[in-house]
VOGU-91474 format. One line per field, with one value per residue (C-alpha): residue in one letter; x, y, z. Coordinates in steps of 0.2 Angstrom, whole numbers. Each point is the difference from the previous one (the first is absolute). Layout:
REM VOGU-91474
aa	A/...
east	X/...
north	Y/...
up	Z/...
//
This chain:
REM VOGU-91474
aa	M/E/I/F/K/S/I/Q/E/F/P/K/Q/S/F/A/V/A/T/T/G/T/F/D/G/I/H/A/G/H/K/T/I/L/K/R/L/T/D/K/A/K/E/F/N/G/K/S/V/L/I/T/F/D/P/H/P/R/R/L/I/H/P/E/Y/A/L/E/L/L/T/T/I/E/E/R/S/E/L/I/S/E/I/G/L/D/F/L/I/V/Q/E/F/D/E/E/F/S/K/I/E/S/I/D/F/V/R/H/L/L/V/E/K/I/G/V/K/Q/L/V/I/G/H/D/H/R/F/G/K/N/R/E/G/S/F/D/H/L/K/E/Y/A/P/V/Y/G/F/E/I/E/E/I/S/A/F/E/L/E/A/I/H/V/S/S/T/Q/I/R/K/A/I/S/S/G/D/V/K/T/A/S/L/A/L/T/R/P/H/F/I/T/G/K/V/V/R/G/N/Q/I/G/R/T/L/G/F/P/T/V/N/I/G/E/I/H/S/D/K/I/L/P/K/Q/G/V/Y/A/V/L/V/D/I/L/D/D/L/H/L/T/Q/I/P/G/V/A/N/Y/G/K/R/P/S/I/G/E/G/D/P/Q/L/E/V/Y/L/I/E/K/G/Q/N/L/Y/D/R/P/I/R/I/H/F/I/D/R/I/R/D/E/K/K/F/T/S/K/E/E/L/R/E/Q/I/V/K/D/I/E/T/A/R/L/L/L/L/K
east	508/2/-15/0/-15/4/11/8/6/8/19/5/7/14/-10/-19/-11/-18/-18/-15/-19/-13/3/-16/-2/18/-8/7/2/9/12/5/5/9/9/7/5/10/8/6/7/10/6/6/6/-13/-14/-18/-12/-19/-9/-18/-13/-10/-14/-5/-1/-18/-4/6/-5/-17/-5/-19/5/3/18/-3/18/7/14/3/17/6/-6/8/16/0/-3/13/13/-2/5/18/0/14/-11/-18/-4/-18/-3/-15/-11/-7/-6/18/7/-14/5/17/3/5/17/4/-5/13/14/-1/-7/5/17/6/-7/-1/14/-10/10/-12/-19/-12/-19/-16/-9/-10/8/-4/8/1/-13/-16/8/8/16/1/12/3/5/12/8/3/7/11/15/-1/1/11/-11/-8/-18/-8/-19/-7/-11/-19/3/10/-12/-16/7/-3/-18/0/-4/-4/-18/-3/6/-12/-15/4/1/-16/-9/6/11/15/8/2/7/13/6/3/8/10/-6/-17/-8/1/-7/10/-8/-2/-10/-14/-14/-16/-17/5/-15/12/3/-18/0/15/11/9/7/13/-7/12/1/12/0/7/-15/7/3/-11/-10/-8/-18/-10/-1/9/18/13/15/17/4/17/1/13/8/4/16/-2/-18/-4/-15/-16/-15/-16/-17/-3/-17/0/-17/-15/-4/-19/-4/5/-6/5/14/16/10/13/14/0/10/-2/17/-1/15/3/-8/-7/7/9/-6/10/12/4/-6/0/-14/5/-15/2/-17/-18/-12/-17/-10/-7/-17/-13/-4/-17/8/16/0/-1/14/11/-3/6/15/5/-2/10/15/0/0/14/10/-1/3/16/7/0
north	517/7/0/-2/4/-14/-15/9/14/-13/-1/-18/-8/-13/-11/4/-10/4/-4/7/2/13/-2/9/3/-6/-12/-14/-12/14/3/-18/1/17/-6/-15/12/12/-15/-7/16/2/-18/2/18/5/13/-3/5/0/2/6/7/16/0/-17/-13/-3/18/-5/-18/1/19/-5/-4/12/-2/3/3/-3/12/13/0/14/-9/-16/8/8/-17/-8/13/-5/-18/5/-5/8/3/2/0/6/-6/7/-14/5/-9/-1/-7/-13/-8/-4/-19/-9/-5/18/7/-12/1/19/8/-10/-7/12/17/-3/-12/-14/-14/-5/0/-2/-3/-4/-16/-1/16/4/12/5/1/-7/-6/-14/-1/-11/-7/-15/12/9/-16/-3/17/1/-11/7/19/-2/3/-10/-1/-2/-2/4/-15/-1/-7/15/13/-10/-2/19/-2/16/6/17/-7/-5/17/9/-11/4/19/-1/-8/12/-12/12/-8/-17/9/9/-17/-6/17/1/18/8/3/19/13/15/16/18/11/9/11/-8/7/2/-9/-8/17/3/-17/5/-12/8/-12/0/-6/-10/2/-3/-19/-10/-7/-18/-1/-12/8/-10/-5/16/3/7/-4/3/8/7/15/7/18/-4/17/1/-10/3/-5/-17/-10/8/-11/3/-7/-2/-1/-6/0/10/8/-5/12/15/-5/-13/3/-8/-9/11/-2/11/0/7/3/-4/9/14/15/-1/14/-11/6/-5/-11/-18/-13/-18/-10/-17/-11/-9/-8/1/8/-1/1/17/4/13/10/9/16/9/-4/-18/1/10/-13/-13/9/2/-19/-3/11/-10/-17/6/5/-18/-8/11/-5/-18
up	435/-17/-12/-19/-11/-12/-3/-15/12/12/1/-2/15/2/11/2/11/-6/1/-10/3/5/19/3/19/5/11/11/-15/-10/14/1/-18/2/15/-9/-14/11/9/-16/-6/16/-1/-18/3/-14/-2/4/-14/0/-17/2/-11/-2/-4/7/-15/3/-6/-17/0/9/-1/3/18/15/6/19/3/18/-4/-14/-8/11/16/-6/-4/18/8/-10/4/18/-3/-6/-18/-11/-15/-6/-18/-4/-17/-10/-5/-17/-15/-7/16/2/-17/5/-1/16/-7/-6/17/8/-12/-6/16/15/-5/-13/6/19/3/9/8/13/-3/15/-4/9/-2/-17/-7/-18/-12/-18/-14/5/17/-10/10/16/12/-12/-13/11/5/-18/-3/15/-6/-17/5/15/15/15/4/17/3/17/2/2/17/6/-7/5/18/2/-5/-10/-18/-8/-4/18/6/-12/6/18/-4/-10/14/13/8/0/16/-9/-16/11/6/-17/-6/16/1/0/-17/-4/-11/-6/-5/3/12/-10/5/4/5/19/7/13/7/4/10/10/-9/-15/-12/-14/-17/-10/-19/-15/5/-15/-10/0/19/9/15/14/2/4/18/16/4/13/-9/2/-11/-7/-6/-14/-1/19/3/19/2/9/-6/5/6/-8/-5/-19/-9/-18/-8/-5/17/0/14/-9/-18/-12/-13/-6/13/9/12/15/16/17/8/18/6/-13/-7/-18/-10/-12/-17/-15/10/-5/12/3/9/8/3/17/4/-5/12/-8/-16/-5/7/-3/16/3/8/1/19/-3/-13/12/14/-12/-5/18/2/-16/7/16/-10/-11/15/7/-17/-3/17/-3
//
């Protein structure tokens, strides 16, 4: 898959089959649309093109709200590349772009610049200035500008019982298992191993502390989780089972929430290395323990619980 940083950089195709949207999470509903896109491209011997946006349009339109992204643009690009699309266009969504009228978006960008002959969109898709463009508009534009339009019906998408909003709610409530079903993969956090205060070592369970997490990324409800871990700069390393704690660690002093992981089957000397945490299932809420021994006993129980959950 080839990635372009703007529509203006994109070389016009003789027959482009395209879709457009944020596609945050690349969940089961998104994959239905993208499969139709790639299938149609093969049917017409054309090229599949996804136009997405960064930053997320809500950053400009509703800056007062937290984004809580399921995927950063880098993670989204990685997941899209696994689907087999030909091209990904990551268009900067700035004030100038947000003011493009829907008809100009279709005529000048989709048709004249990209070469769209087939357009595939999800149910209730909106586009253009103030989200004025709709499927009805596209049906009007299609014969005028020489392309065909297909809408993935509400029935097809709702049959999957999935939306980005539902997934965010599941993650925020700690129900990462349900979120993984909708995503067709576990929800994950990408970051970097940073130095902590090494309290875990004094308990006999050294942990890795995860920093440099994207500020817009949604994290699960605070608590303890069974996880699988990737060390991203090690091409030969299989996923490592682990126990993650995300929270304020009340037994060792209140503070800002932190994400730390005990790796069950590997040493902990991973400072400055990129890491990805896949949340498989929730074990328990955070709890304040009265002694280090009580905390140590609970960690042993958490590890055994994680082993059982990860074997399922």
